VOMIVO-904456 format. One record per residue (C-alpha): residue number from 1; residue in one letter; x, z, y. Coordinates in pm, whole numbers, plus 32768, in hexadecimal, padded with zeros to 4 digits. Example, Ala and Ser with C-alpha at 12.3 -4.5 7.8 and 13.67 -1.06 7.14 Angstrom:
! residues 2
   resi   resn     xx     zz     yy
      1      A   84CE   830C   7E3E
      2      S   8557   82CA   7F96
//
This chain:
! residues 230
   resi   resn     xx     zz     yy
      1      M   9216   DCD1   E35C
      2      Y   9141   DD8E   E262
      3      Y   9031   DCF9   E2EE
      4      E   9079   DBCD   E334
      5      S   9115   DB8A   E1B6
      6      T   8F88   DC00   E157
      7      V   8EEA   DB09   E250
      8      L   8FB7   D9DD   E1A2
      9      R   8F95   DA36   E03C
     10      K   8E5D   D951   DFE5
     11      T   8EAA   D848   E0D4
     12      N   9064   D867   E0EC
     13      P   90B5   D915   DFBF
     14      E   925A   D8A2   DFC3
     15      K   9234   D914   E11D
     16      S   9178   DA5A   E0F7
     17      Y   929E   DAB6   DFEF
     18      R   93BB   DA5E   E099
     19      I   9330   DB4C   E1E6
     20      T   92F8   DC4F   E0B5
     21      E   944E   DC31   E022
     22      Q   9495   DC5A   E196
     23      F   93B6   DD85   E1BD
     24      D   9470   DE41   E073
     25      S   95DA   DE1F   E0D2
     26      L   9563   DEF9   E22D
     27      R   94B3   DFCA   E185
     28      F   9595   DFEF   E060
     29      Y   970A   DFFB   E0EE
     30      I   96C3   E079   E239
     31      V   9565   E12F   E263
     32      A   957F   E1CF   E101
     33      P   96F5   E249   E106
     34      L   96CC   E2FF   E248
     35      R   957C   E3A8   E1BB
     36      T   965C   E41D   E084
     37      E   977C   E4B0   E174
     38      W   9654   E57C   E24C
     39      A   959E   E5F6   E12D
     40      K   9700   E64D   E07F
     41      K   9725   E746   E1C3
     42      H   95D7   E7E0   E1F1
     43      L   9557   E832   E0B2
     44      E   9461   E955   E10C
     45      Y   9377   E847   E1C5
     46      E   9274   E7AE   E111
     47      L   92F3   E662   E166
     48      A   9440   E658   E0A5
     49      P   9372   E638   DF3C
     50      L   92ED   E51B   DFBA
     51      Y   93FF   E428   E05C
     52      F   94A1   E489   DEF1
     53      L   9385   E3CA   DE66
     54      E   940B   E2A3   DED4
     55      S   9473   E1A5   DDBD
     56      H   95CF   E174   DE16
     57      V   9645   E2D2   DDEC
     58      P   9709   E305   DC9F
     59      Q   962C   E3E2   DBB3
     60      D   9774   E51F   DB96
     61      T   9738   E516   DCF1
     62      V   95A6   E56B   DD0A
     63      L   95EC   E637   DBDE
     64      K   9720   E6FD   DCBA
     65      Y   965E   E73B   DDE4
     66      L   9527   E761   DD28
     67      N   95A3   E8BC   DCB9
     68      L   9628   E91B   DE15
     69      L   94FB   E8DD   DEEA
     70      S   9423   EA15   DF8A
     71      K   9312   EAC0   DF03
     72      N   9223   EA1B   DFF9
     73      A   92C7   E8CE   DFA5
     74      R   92CB   E8C7   DE6C
     75      E   9159   E951   DE70
     76      S   90F9   E85B   DF42
     77      E   9000   E702   DEFD
     78      Y   9140   E642   DEE4
     79      G   9231   E72A   DE1C
     80      Q   910B   E76A   DD12
     81      I   9131   E5CB   DD24
     82      L   929C   E5AA   DCF2
     83      E   929B   E6BD   DBCE
     84      G   918D   E605   DB21
     85      I   9268   E4E6   DB5B
     86      A   938A   E572   DAB0
     87      S   92CC   E5F8   D9C4
     88      G   926F   E476   D973
     89      W   93D7   E438   D95D
     90      S   943A   E51E   D856
     91      A   92F9   E4CD   D794
     92      T   9356   E34B   D794
     93      Q   94C8   E367   D707
     94      K   9516   E232   D60C
     95      G   94A3   E29C   D4CD
     96      N   938B   E388   D535
     97      I   9242   E34B   D4D9
     98      A   9168   E2A1   D606
     99      P   9095   E3D3   D69B
    100      N   8F32   E379   D629
    101      F   8E28   E327   D744
    102      E   8C97   E2F8   D735
    103      H   8BFC   E226   D827
    104      Y   8AD8   E10C   D822
    105      S   8B62   DFD5   D84A
    106      N   8AE2   DE91   D957
    107      L   89DF   DE4E   D84A
    108      N   896E   DF88   D867
    109      K   89F8   DFF8   D705
    110      P   8A86   E139   D690
    111      F   8BD5   E123   D68C
    112      A   8CF3   E1EC   D5B4
    113      L   8E38   E183   D5AD
    114      K   8E64   E22C   D42C
    115      N   8D8A   E140   D3C9
    116      L   8E87   E016   D3CF
    117      K   8F5E   E093   D2D2
    118      G   8FAF   DF98   D20F
    119      K   902D   DE7D   D336
    120      Y   9126   DE82   D3FE
    121      V   90B5   DEDB   D52C
    122      I   910E   DE8D   D6ED
    123      L   9096   DF7F   D7FE
    124      D   908D   DE9B   D902
    125      F   9072   DF97   DA7B
    126      W   902E   DEC9   DB6C
    127      G   8F3C   DE5E   DCA3
    128      S   8E4E   DD5F   DD4B
    129      W   8F3D   DDB9   DEA5
    130      C   9082   DD7F   DE07
    131      G   9147   DC47   DE50
    132      P   9257   DC44   DD39
    133      C   9115   DCC1   DC43
    134      I   9058   DB73   DC7B
    135      S   9141   DA89   DC6B
    136      G   91E4   DACE   DB2D
    137      M   9070   DADB   DA86
    138      P   9092   D98E   DA12
    139      K   91BD   D9D7   D93A
    140      M   90F5   DAF4   D8C2
    141      K   9009   DA0A   D86D
    142      E   90CB   D933   D7B7
    143      Y   9145   DA54   D6DD
    144      Y   900C   DABB   D68D
    145      E   8F9A   D96F   D61F
    146      K   90B3   D958   D565
    147      Y   90B6   DAA0   D4A2
    148      N   8F3B   DB55   D4BD
    149      D   8F1D   DB3D   D321
    150      K   906C   DC4C   D32D
    151      L   9049   DCEE   D470
    152      E   8F3B   DD95   D556
    153      F   8F63   DD9D   D6C1
    154      V   8EBF   DEAE   D79F
    155      G   8EC1   DE8C   D90F
    156      I   8EBB   DFF7   D9E3
    157      A   8E67   DF8C   DB52
    158      C   8F04   E0A3   DC1B
    159      N   8E8C   E0E2   DDC5
    160      D   8D91   DFCD   DD8B
    161      K   8C11   DFA3   DE27
    162      K   8B3E   DF44   DCF0
    163      E   8AA0   DE24   DDA2
    164      N   8C0E   DDA3   DDBF
    165      W   8C92   DDBA   DC7C
    166      E   8B70   DD48   DBD3
    167      K   8B88   DBFA   DCB6
    168      A   8CEB   DBE9   DC72
    169      I   8C94   DC0E   DB00
    170      K   8BA9   DB1B   DB29
    171      D   8C77   D9EA   DBE8
    172      N   8DBA   DA1D   DB39
    173      Q   8D07   DA2C   D9E3
    174      L   8DB6   DB1A   D939
    175      N   8CCB   DB24   D808
    176      W   8D70   DC82   D789
    177      I   8D17   DDD6   D79A
    178      H   8D06   DE81   D8E3
    179      I   8CDF   E00B   D98F
    180      L   8CA5   E060   DAE5
    181      N   8D86   E187   DAFF
    182      D   8CCC   E2C2   DBAD
    183      K   8DBC   E3C9   DC1D
    184      S   8CA7   E4A9   DC64
    185      K   8C43   E4C3   DAE8
    186      N   8D4F   E451   DA07
    187      D   8EA2   E3A4   DABE
    188      I   8F48   E303   D9E1
    189      S   9068   E285   DAB2
    190      A   9097   E3CE   DABB
    191      L   9084   E42A   D97A
    192      Y   91AF   E30E   D93F
    193      G   9285   E33A   DA63
    194      V   9249   E1FF   DB3B
    195      M   92B2   E213   DC8B
    196      S   92F8   E088   DCB2
    197      Y   921A   DF3F   DC6B
    198      P   9200   DE99   DB68
    199      T   92A2   DF76   DA58
    200      K   9255   DEF0   D8E8
    201      F   927D   DFE2   D7A9
    202      I   92A9   DF24   D665
    203      L   921C   E013   D541
    204      D   926C   DFE4   D3CA
    205      K   915D   DFD0   D2B0
    206      D   9158   E174   D2D0
    207      G   9142   E158   D401
    208      K   92AB   E1BF   D44D
    209      I   9335   E146   D594
    210      I   9430   E033   D562
    211      G   9482   E01E   D6DA
    212      K   9442   E035   D848
    213      Y   9424   DF06   D91F
    214      T   9431   DF2A   DAA3
    215      G   93F7   DDE5   DB92
    216      E   93B9   DC6B   DAFA
    217      G   94FB   DC24   DA33
    218      D   9528   DB5B   D8EF
    219      D   95E2   DC68   D854
    220      F   9471   DCC7   D7EB
    221      Y   9419   DBA9   D75E
    222      K   9544   DB5C   D691
    223      K   94F9   DCD5   D605
    224      I   939E   DC56   D5B5
    225      D   944D   DB1F   D4EB
    226      E   9523   DBEC   D445
    227      I   9472   DCE3   D3B4
    228      I   9341   DBFB   D374
    229      K   9427   DB18   D27D
    230      Q   94BB   DC21   D1E7
//
């Protein structure tokens, strides 16, 4: 199903999206809960923290079982990733100053989040491989064109290949700042505790987090309208 949706993404995007929805339904509502229940009963295995990384698992459940993992599981690769994600959740609570990060943009210019103070900022964690991310881009472009004098968009592509990332930016004419996340150097997704895509953060003019929004929903855009018109 996943392969078929990928093949159809260009030729029949509507059918591709329907298949992706079916795939996600099976993955999230059948397979993922079985994995979670297995992980709860096998806290000594290195695979357990991986299954707690599923995006459907509530944060309080993850934090509870993170503390119950065996030393071996907690110190494993996935255990360290899970610890990083949990740390990101703590750092990105509403009202906190958004963690700073520095990187090079798609235009090969140095970028530092702290330099955007004075404007509202949208951090958009996305991927060229992510169907909902791409389907939401027309609305993102609409709001960028509407408010770009008052807010700045920063796209952070995750789990992506450089050539696919660059092509998606060009094909979709995404004219804001873009960064390709590099997990081996400075994993911005872990820094912000991002587990699913798209995930968006709204920052105020002082760099404080106003809200976090997962998936494509009108509540994100309503919030933008609200803060800009204050």
